[in-house]
Residue, then its C-alpha position, 0 to 999 in steps of 0.5 A: m173392268k179393265n183387262n189389267e185391273i183384273p186380279y190374279k184369282i177371282y173367288l165367288s162366295e159360298d152364297e155364289l155356289p150353283q144351286n141347281w146343275y145345268n143339263l145341257r142336253a135340254d137345249m141341244k137339238v139333237k139329242p144324244a142317242p139312248l143307251l141300248n140293249p146289247g142282246t136286243g138293240q133297244p133302247l134300255s129302260a129305267d128299270e134295266l139300268s136301275a139294275v145296275f145304277c142307283r134309281e135317282l142316277v137313272e132319272q138324271e141319264l135318262d132326263n134330256d128335257t129339264p134344264l136346271v136340276p137342284i143339287p141337294k143340300e147335303i151335296r152343296d154343304f160338301y161342296k162348300m168345303y172346296r167350292p166355289s174353287p177359284l179362277v185364275r188369271a195366268y198373268c205370268l203365263e201371259q209374260e212368259l209367251d209374250t202374247p196380247a191373249h188374256i189366259y184364264y184357268k179354272f183350278e180343280g185341283n184344291n181338294t185332297s182328291g187333286s181333281h174335279k172328280l169330287n163333283s160327281a163322286i160326292a153326289q153318286a155316293y149321296y144318291a146310292k147312301k140315300q137308296g140304302l145301299k151298302g156299298v159302289t164298285t167303280e174303276t179308275g184310270a189315273g187314280q183321280w176318280g177312284t181317290a174321289l170316290s173313296m172321299a166321298c164313300a169315307y165321308l158318307k159310310l159306304d163300302c168303295q171297290v175299285y178296279m185301277v187300270k193296272v199301268s196306272y196302279e203300278q205308276k201311281p202307287f202314292r194315289r193307290e195309298v191314297m184310296r186305301t187310306y179312306g178305306a177302299k179296296v183297290t185291285p189292278s185291272p185286269s185282275n183274276t177276282t172277275a171271270v172278265g178280268r180272267k178271260i181278258l189275262e187269258e187273251f192278253p196276259n202281258t195286257t197293261g189294262s185300259l178302262g174298258c177292261a176296268i169297267s167290266e170288272a166293276v160292273e161284273a163285281a157290282a151284280a155279283q154283290p147285293g146291295y152295290r150298284y155301280v158309279l163311273g167317273s166320266v162319259l155318262n150324262q149324269v157325271l156330265l151333269h154334276q160337272s156342270v158347277i165348273g162351268l157354272e161358276a167360271k162363268a159367274a167368275l167370268d162375268k162378274v169382271g165383265v170378261k167372256p172368253d173367245i175360246v174354251i178348252g178342256c182336255a178329253g178322255g171320257g168328257s167329264n171335265l170338258g162337258g162340265l167346263i163347257a156347258p154354261f158356254m155350250g148353252e148359250k151357244l145352242r141357244g143362239e145367245q153367243d158364239y164361244r169357240i170350243i176346243a177339245v184336246e185329247p191324247a194322240s195315243c187315244p184319239s177318240f175325236t180326231r180318228g174315231v168314228f161315230a157309231y154304236d159300241f160297248c163302253d167296255t172291253g168285256m162287252i157286257c154293259p149298254l152300247a152307246k153312240m159315241y165317237t170310239l176307237g173300238s172296245s177292244f183297243i188298248p192304248s199304250a201305257n202313256h202317262a194320262g192315265g185319265l185319257r186312256f179310254h176308247g171311246m167319249s161322252p154321248v153328249l159330247s160325241q152328238l155336239y162334235h158331230d154337229g159341229y158345235m165344237e172342234a177336236r185336236a190330238v197332242e203327242q205326250t212329249s208336247v204335253f209335258r212341254a207345256a206343263e212344264q212351262f206352266a209350272r215354272c210360270e203359275g207355281i202349280l205341278p198340272a196333271p198330265e190330263s189337263s196339261h193337254a188343255i195347256r198345250a192348246a191354250i199355250d198354242e193358241a196363245l202364242a197364234c195370238r202373238e202371231t196375229g196381233e189378236e187380243k183374244t181371251i182364252l179359258f181353259g180347264l186346270t183339272g187337277t194337280g200332278y203331285f201323284d204323277l212324278v213317275a211320268y215327270q221323272k220319265y220326261n225330265d231324264g229323257e226317257m219319254s216316247d210318243s205312242i200313235p197307233t197306226d191306222e192298221d191298229l185302229a182299222r183292227s179295233i173298229a172293224a170289231l164294232p157291234k153291228i147297230g144300224 
């Protein structure tokens, strides 16, 4: 099919919904380093992890070798309510940019949670229900994950307790109310409801919170309640596994019209969207079947890839979680209260960190005002108000398309539109009123938090 004959939206049928998740680790030559027990410094066993996570999720977390993991029928049936999601050719954006590049985006905002997070939320809730648990605890940054998990728990009649980063709790009240509508208990973090929350507030009384703080509180809350487990919306191997449906569908849709992307772009916070989108493309790259430029785009205010170090670190500020080897700014690093709340995590997925370390992908950091300029341009062209997180990928896609205009190269660009920004209007208001600024940590800021990394070889 010629490029100018490709429809605006490329849909797969329900029958073409992936039947398996793809485990990218199976094709990695260098596997991600294991999670470590912070007390002993030894790799965590399945039994140790099962005290925090659901049993079947622990199996997925530790499995580095099985390439295809069957998606249970119950999860596939739930997926069919909003999947397969559309792959869109951004003809209007291409015209606006006057570029020879062909731009596609995989749109994950076509469900009530407004983002890709529901792909893993329903899987984790399903395994909790299957294990006979009463409920789950979690953290959320901008609120997409908390919203998705509250929806999944309501569907399966599980209790859901969400610790929401305080700055997002205050900036995004409507997303908070969606969670409560689905039955979740939402607590601003750090809070006085946990020992670790009280400790953080005592040390940093005016803190706006971070994902690391909220993770600590959620883990403590799960451990204190019989019949509860902790679930996480990003970073972990199991989450990237579930999110592989994004990339599998995107690749199947592109194959349907005979298109191969030259560049694949995703926003990067903890890694769930990026890992899910790039999974099958990275798999081909690892197996030597195809080559792609894969770009991770992160906020300049929380630059884990571009200014962090590859080392073992705590995944949480309270230092009660396992140690993960990842690109990190240090678990004590608390980002500025920028509006891309879902990207305000101090570390990056161990899988993506290893791939970046081994040179299979590149990364760039972009400033917030530049991100919102791209978001506004995209909204005016393509008719979708993008989430601030997604807009980091839009920024890079526009920049790559403009580079093609300069060189005359006809490259194909694929990026992930992780969700919509209709609950992020406070951020858009600040941008439109000229009140938005860029906050970039100094070398001294990062040196202090990195110096506090645990001393692991």
